[in-house]
N, C-alpha and C positions, 0 to 999 in steps of 0.2 A: 504493500500500500504506500502510495506517495505521500510524504509529509507535506503539510501545507507550508508554503513559503512564508518567511518572516516579512513583516511590513518593511518596506524600504524607508530609509530616513529621508528619501527624496519625495515620498508621496505627499501630496498636498493635503493639508488639514487646517481648518481655521483655528484649531486649538494648539497648534505648535508652530514655531518659527520656520520660515522657508529657508532651506539650505541653498546658498549660492555663493559665488565668488565676487568680492567687491573690488572695484577699481576707482582710483581718484577721479578718473575722467567722467564718472557718473554725475559728479557734482557740477561739471562745466559743459559737457558735450552731450547731454541727454537728448536734445532734439536731433542732432545729427546721427546719433546711435540708432534712434527709432526710425529715422528717415531712410536708412539704408535698406534697399530692396534688391536682391540679386536679379530679379526679373527686369529691372531697369538698368542693369550694369552689363554691358556687352562683354566685359572681360571676367565675369563672375564664374564662368564654367570652363572646365578644361575641354580641349578638343580631343575627342577620342579618334585616334588615327589608325589603330590596329586592332585586329581581332585577337582575343586572348585564347591561345591554344594550350590544351593540356592533354595528358595521356588518358584522362578519364572522360569518356564521352558524356557521362551524366553531368559532370561539372561544366564541361564545355556547353552543354545545352542550357544550363542555368545562367552561364555568362551571356549566352545568346539572348535569353529572355530579358536580361537586364541591359541589353545593348543601348536602349533608348533612355536609360536612366542617366540624368546629368550629374556630373561630379563637380563639386565646388573647388575652386582653386584655393591654395593655402591662405591667400589674403582674404578672399570672400568668406572662407570658413571661419577665420578669426573674427571678422566683422559680425557674422551670424552668432557665434558663441558669445561675443560681447553683448549683442542685442539680447540674447537669451538670458544672460545673467542680469542685465539691466532691467528687463521686464520683471524678473523675480524680485529685484530690489524694490521696484515700484509696488509690486503686489504686497510685499512684506510691510511696506509703509502703510498701505491701506488696511492690511490685516490688523496692524497695531492700532490704527485709528478707531476701527469699529469694535475691537476687543476692549478698548479703554472705556467704552460707554456702557451704560446700564441698558436693560431691555427697553425701558421707557424712553430712553434717549438714543436708541440705536441709530448709528450713522448709516443709513441705507445708501447714501451716495458713495461712501467709502467701500461698502460691500459690493456695489455694482462695479466700481472701478477694479476691485480685487478680482471679480469674476472675469472682467474684460481682459485684464493682464494675464490671467490664467489661460484663457482661450488663446491669446496670442502666443504664449509660451508653448502651448501644445502644437501650434502651427509651425513655429520655428524648429521645435524638436523633431517633428515629423520630416521637415525638410533636411535637417542634419542626418537623420536616420537614413532617409532615402539616398542621400548623397554618398553614404558609406556602406551600402549593402554589398557592393562588389568586394569590399575589403574582407567581409566574412568569407566569401568564396576564395579569395587569395589565401587565407589561412587554411581553408580546407584543401586547397590545391597542393599545399605543402605537407599534407597529413596522409601518411600511409596507415590505414586503419583496418583492423580485422575484428569484427564483433557484430552484435545484434542491432545496433542503432543504424537506421537508414540514413542516407545522405540528406533527405528532407528533414529528418529529426535533428541531425547535427546542425543543419542550416538554421532551423528554428531556434535551437539553443543559442546559436551565435547571435541571431537577431535580438533575442531576449536580453542577452548579455550586453549588446550594443546600447540598449536603452540606459543601462546603469553606467556604462563607460562614458556616455555623453554627459550624464548628470555630474559625474565626478571630475570631469576634465576642467582644469583651470587654464584658460587661454592666455592669461597675463604673465606666464612664465616663459613665453616665447618658445615653447616646445611644440613640435608638430603633433597633431592629434593622431596621425597614423601610427607613429612609433609606439605610443602607449596602447592604443586600441589593438594594434596587431599582437603585441605581447600579452595583453589582457585576455584577448579572445583565445589565443593559443593555450594559455594556462587554464582557461575555463574549459576548453575542450578536453584537455588532458585530465583535469579533475573529474569531469562528468564521466569520461570513458573509464577512468580508473575505478570509480564507484560502481560501474557496470561490470567490472572485472574483465574488461576486454584489453586487447593489446593495441598500443598506439606508438607510432614513430613519426617524429617530425624531421623533415629534411632541412637541417639548419643552414646548409650552404646557400640556400635560396631565400631564407626567411626575411632578412632585412631588406634585400633588394626589392622584394615584392611590396614591401611597405612604403617604399619611396614614392610610388605612383599615386598615393592617396594621402590626404592630410587629415589622418584620423587619430586612453588614460584609464585610468583605473581608479575607482572610488576608494578602494581599501587601503591605498597608500597615502602617506602624508606627503603631499606634493612639495611643500617647502623644504622638507628634510631631504627629499630626493635631489632637488637642485643643489642645495648646500653641500650635501655629501659628495655628489659627483664632482662638482667644481673644485672642492678641496682635495679629494682623493686623487684626481687626475694629475696633481702636481708630482706624484711619485713616478710619473712616466717621463721619458726623455722627450725632446721637442717633437721628433717625428711621430712617435707613438701617440703622444697627446694630440697632435694634429689629426691623426687618423681617427681616434676615438671621438674627438669633438665633431669632426665632419661627418662621421658615420651616424652618430646619435643625435646631434643637434642640428646639423644641416642636411641630413638624409642623403649624403653623397653615396654613389654606388662604388663598388670595388673597382670597376673599370675607370671611373672618373678620377679616383684617387691615385690609381696606378699610373695613369697618364700624367697627372700633376706631379708625382714624385719620381717618375721615370723608372718604375718597377712594375712587375706583372701584378695582375689582380689577385693571383693566387698568393703572392708574397704579402699583399695587403691583408688578405684574409688570415694568413699565419700570424702577422703582427697583431691584428685585431684580437685573435684568440689568446695570444700570449699576454696582451695588455689587459684583457678582461680577467685573466687569471691573476695578474698582479693586483688589479683593483679589488678582486674578491679577497685575496690574502690580506691586503691592507685594511679592508673593511672589517674583516674578522679580528684582526689585531686591535682594532679600535672598538671592538665589541658592538659592531653594528650588525643588524640582521640583513644579510645580503638580499633578502626578498624585498627590502624597501626599494631597491633600485628597479626591479622589474625589467631592467635592461640586461642583467647578468643572469643567465640561466644556469641551473644546476647541470 
């Protein structure tokens, strides 16, 4: 029997504060944040120029079904995440306003505004979700799985998880959404499959490069601690290794791009990346950090 899922801290309720990420620009740029609409921005969506080919015909068919789904650019996705959190900020202000009144003095205007901002939040979230559906398939494409769960079941698990990842993502740390979402989804698949006592294998050599194509975090990690830890720990690397780690995880550069920049093969870049991640892990362990905080360093 399936256990009922626990209520998410991101679920809306008039009895509890709305969870969101605050930015100082909310106080000065509110109008421009709300005014942005990707439908009116010619550069808001990526140009899909090639068909995604895989060895799995079922996944190829699912990619084909999503071929008309538009994918937001990194800049447009940042603006939409900013708008999403600002709408939550406005809704929380209205929630506090009508919560502070008695039943006889209930602020119906604040309550109506609260509902309005809630509806707009749902619209923005659905747009962000739709823009990242292909990322779920990219994770599945790099998954060799033998078990009882069907591809559609795995895809549904990924989409459900994507809802939570969107909620937890903080756009104001200048990290690409795709990096966190890719690893968050991959870990979620592994956990769900492990619970089902099936076998799973991820093809790590392709994992990060597939994430580059999309600008897609994970709610269970303390985001500020991630940033602080990575930037401090990366000092234990030499300049070339640090350059590779920073560009792989913070700029989403591919192995090939970095190889051409450094004058080495992409295989050599991959070897340096693996060695550097091992150094980062050992340094974190020496500092008594839980390496799972990073989400970027896999066991």
